[in-house]
VOBA-123394 format. One record per residue (C-alpha): residue in one letter; x, y, z. Coordinates in steps of 0.1 Angstrom, whole numbers, plus 2048, in hexadecimal, padded with zeros to 3 digits. Layout:
BEGIN
aXYZ;...
# end
This chain:
BEGIN
m61F2F2E68;s6392DBE78;t65E2E4E77;p6742C9E66;p6912BCE7B;r6B22CCE75;s6C12AEE64;s6A72AEE49;r6A62D3E40;r6AD2D9E1C;i6C02FBE21;d6E02FEE34;i6E1324E33;l6C633DE2A;l6D535FE22;w6BB378E2D;g6BF39BE1E;a6D1390DFF;t6C73AEDEB;g6D93C7E01;f6FD3D2DFB;t70C3BCE15;g6F43A0E0E;q6FF39FDEA;l72339DDF6;v71A37FE0C;a70836EDEF;e726373DD9;y73E366DF4;l728347DF8;l727341DD3;r74D345DCE;h757331DEC;y73C316DEF;g72B315DCD;v707309DC8;g6FD2E5DCD;g71D2DDDE0;t7242D7E05;v7102F7E0F;r6EC2F8E04;w6E131CE05;a6C5333DFA;i6BE358DF8;g6A136AE08;g69238CE0F;r6723A0E09;s6743A6DE3;r673389DCB;g67C39FDAE;k69B3ADDBF;l6A538ADCA;e6A237DDA6;a6B839AD9B;v6D238FDB5;r6D036BDA9;a6D5376D85;a6F4389D8F;l701369DA0;v6F9355D81;a71136CD6E;i72C360D86;d72233BD86;p70532DD72;k6FD314D8D;a6F0331DA2;s6D032ED8D;a6C6312DA4;l6C6328DC3;e6A5328DD5;i694349DDD;l67F34EDFD;v66A36DE03;g65F37CE24;e65839DE36;s66B3A7E54;r64C3AEE68;d637391E5A;r63D374E71;a62A35BE5C;t640361E3D;l66035FE53;d65433FE64;a65032FE41;a67233CE35;v687330E52;r67730EE5A;d68B2FBE3F;a6AD30CE47;k6C7301E5F;v6D6325E61;v6C9347E58;a6E4361E51;t6D5384E50;t6E33A6E45;v6C23B9E49;g6C73D6E62;p6C13EAE76;y6B93CAE88;a6A33DDEA2;l68D3E7E85;h68E3C8E6F;g69C3ABE82;k6853A3EA0;e66C38CE8F;l68737AE7C;v699371E9C;a678366EAC;a671350E8D;c69333FE8F;v690339EB4;e66E327EB0;a67B313E92;g69B308EA4;t6AE319E87;d6D0327E8D;y6D634CE86;a6F3364E7F;d6F2389E79;l7083A8E77;c6F73BBE94;g70A3D6EA7;e6EB3E1EBA;t6EE3DBEDF;t6CA3E1EE6;f6BE3C9ECC;i6D43ADED9;r6C93B4EFD;d6A43B2EF2;m6AA391EE0;i6BB383F00;d69E38DF16;l684381EFD;h693361EEF;h6B2354F01;e6A0339F15;r68832FEF9;a6A632CEE1;r6B7315EFA;a698300EFA;t6952FEED4;g6BA2FBECE;a6BC31AEB8;r6DF32AEBA;i6D934FEB5;v6FA360EAF;p6FA386EA9;s71939BEA0;c729384E88;g73B39FE74;y7563B9E7A;d7433BFE99;s7493A9EAC;i75D38CE9F;p78039BEA0;s77A3A5EC4;d769386ED0;l77D36CEBE;g79E37FEC3;t79837FEE8;l78F35AEE8;l7B0353ED5;v7C5367EEE;q7B4356F0B;e7B9333EFD;r7DD339EF6;m7E4349F18;r7D532AF28;e7EB313F13;l80A327F1C;h80432EF41;g7E7318F4D;a7CE335F53;p7BC34FF3E;c7C4374F3C;h7B4389F57;q7B33A6F3E;v7B23A9F18;k7B53CAF06;y7AA3CDEE2;f7B83E8ECA;a7AA3F0EA8;g7C83FAE93;a7CF402E6F;s7B23FCE58;k7A4407E36;g780405E2D;g75E417E2E;v742416E48;s724403E3A;g703415E35;g6F23FAE4A;t70A400E67;v703425E65;a6DE41FE65;s6E0409E83;m6F5422E96;l6DE43FE8E;n6C042BE98;l6D0422EB9;v6D8447EBF;e6B4450EB8;e6A7435ED0;a6BF441EEB;s6B3465EE7;k68F45AEEE;d69343EF07;g6A543FF29;r6A6419F2A;v6BA419F0A;r6D2433F17;r6D841FF37;l6DD3FFF23;l6F740FF0C;a70A41CF2A;d70B3FAF3B;p72C3E8F34;y71B3C7F3C;a6FB3CEF28;l6FB3ABF17;d704396F35;p6E937DF41;g6D8385F61;r6DB3ABF60;p6E33C0F73;q7063B1F70;r7243C0F81;g7493BCF79;p7693CFF79;d7643E1F57;g757404F55;a74F41CF38;d760419F16;q77E42FF10;r776452F05;g796466F05;v7BA461EFB;r7D144AF0E;f7F343BF0B;d7F2415F0F;p813408F1E;d80D3E4F14;l8073ECEF0;g81F40AEF0;r808420EDC;w7F043DEE0;t7CB432EDF;g7AA443EDB;p785439EDC;f77841EEC5;v753423EBC;m74D3FDEB8;a7583F7EDC;a7343FEEE6;i7293DDED8;n7493C8ED7;t7513CBEFB;r72F3C0F05;v7303A2EEE;v752397EFC;r74639AF20;r727385F17;s73E36BF08;n750368F29;r730363F3C;l72134AF23;l742336F24;g73C333F4A;y75434FF53;a77033CF42;w78535BF44;g77C363F68;e761377F7A;d77A394F7D;f784393F58;r7893B6F49;y7853C0F24;s7893E0F12;e78B3EEEEE;a79C40CEDF;m7AB418EBE;s7D1418EBD;f7E8431EAC;g80E438EAD;a82543AECB;g83245EEC6;a824481EC3;k814479EA1;g80145CEB2;f7F5473ECE;l7E948DEB5;t7D7473E9F;a7C6463EBE;s7BB485EC9;a7AD48EEA7;v79A46DEA6;a78D471EC9;g780494EC1;g770488EA1;t75F46BEB2;t751482ECD;g74649CEB3;f734482E9E;l721473EBC;a718496EC8;a70A49EEA6;a6F747DEA3;i6E5484EC3;v6D44A3EB5;p6B7499E9E;p6BC4B3E82;l6E14ACE81;r6DB487E82;r6C448AE64;l6DD4A0E52;l6FA487E58;a6E446BE4A;k6DA47FE2C;t6FA490E21;v719480E31;l71445CE3A;p70E43EE22;a6EA433E1F;p6DF40FE24;g6E63FBE05;e704410DFB;g728405DFC;p74A407DEC;s7553F9DCB;k7653D6DC9;a7873E6DC3;a7833FBDE2;r7773DDDF7;d7953C8DEA;a7AD3E4DF4;g7A03E5E18;y7AE3D3E36;f7AE3D5E5C;t7C73CCE78;s7BD3C8E9C;r7D43C1EB9;l7CD3B2EDB;v7E13B2EFB;g7D9397F15;l7E639BF38;g7E937DF4F;r80136AF65;t81934DF61;r81632DF76;e83033DF8C;g81A35BF92;t82F375F7E;p81E38CF65;a81937FF42;r80F391F22;l802383F02;f7FC395EE2;g7E238DEC8;t7DC398EA4;v7BC396E8F;k7BF3A2E6B;g7A83A3E4D;t7B23A7E29;s7953BCE1B;d77E3D8E25;p7743CFE49;g7503DBE46;y7493C9E25;g7613AFE18;e76C3A2E3A;t74A3A5E49;a73B390E2D;k756376E32;m750375E58;l72A372E56;t72C357E3B;e745342E4D;s731346E6E;a712339E5C;v72531CE4C;c734314E6E;l711313E7E;a7032FEE62;l71F2E4E5D;d7382E3E7A;e72D2C8E92;a74A2CFEAA;i73A2EFEB7;p7222EFED5;r6FE2E5ECD;e6EE2F9EE9;g6D6314EDE;g6D1338EEC;i6DA35CEE3;l700356EE0;t720366ED4;p73935CEB9;a752350ED4;s73833CEE9;a72632DECB;m743325EB3;g76332DEC4;m784321EB6;v77230DE9B;l76832EE8B;v78B33CE90;e79931FE7B;r77E325E60;l78734AE5E;r7AC342E5D;r7A632BE3F;a792347E2F;g7B035FE31;m7AC371E52;t7C9372E6B;f7C4367E8F;a7E6365EA0;t7F7368EC2;n81A371ECC;e82C375EED;a83D395EE1;a82E3B4ED2;d8313B7EAC;
# end
């Protein structure tokens, strides 16, 4: 069966996994912000027609026009059904994780069909495998495959791009170092994120290749083994003199830092071959900040240590952590927020040191409300924005969509800002 050219495809965005908790949030966001039958032609898909019809019925209660939404059915390991589902779509946006378990055939189908793709993946090994298997073929078919289009890793990747663009405007050259700090936030961890994390820990406990990959700060760079100035992610407590705050380890650094470094490489080392990037959580400047950072560092270490032990990992999954498909109430999501800060270090045209501060903020739960917003706007950007690069491959948000996506997210209510003085 031949694949129709992109210009004649009847679906702009196919939302895959619409029956899951996050998938339903993405569907609702699409409906409320883009409607049905308007500028964005979208459909919902997944493995259960009955559950998809229930999702559509819930959307009809919001807007009767949702009754016209097309439903496409396919199995995550049945390539033929996936091929049939993605062939008429410009973009597939998927929330079905863990991606290592449920996403491989979908990526392969999109690559062969020349269909763009966006997901919420925070799994380094999955992205590495997709690079090795599909990057060159995606370049040939024109499929732009963009993992990590949610809270990991858009604030990091686009926040860094923003700081670099502004530093270049001010001083004629990019920062040689950017430091990202996850600050005040309110929100829950999604069940899908937890499932992905535990699956990754289980893989690492069995496979030395996975352990080596997770320890590699340049794990997602093309042409591995890649070398650069960055080492292991922060583990202990440190005081950062540029931010003026105590900092501790940030669990999402394990994926975000690799995505940002891949962006630099895909952009032709636009930020320099010696560019340095790091992530941490930030706390206060005084004794209270030190104690809080120490407590968080200890808790992170304890959680990871427990997750490595199979019986404790199963106990955490069963009794403590949210299950896939679970999530907070709308009131809790609406009460959420996050604030991240970046510090860029460079030099002026005269050669003196220069600092630039960046801020990325979201106005709802980062793992749910803001993630649904980021994935949707990424998919719309890929589907409709002609100003972004057309070249295919296994890409990153910054290399695929760049400042065009920053502007979309600003219009959607997120803050992306820079300042020459710390706030």
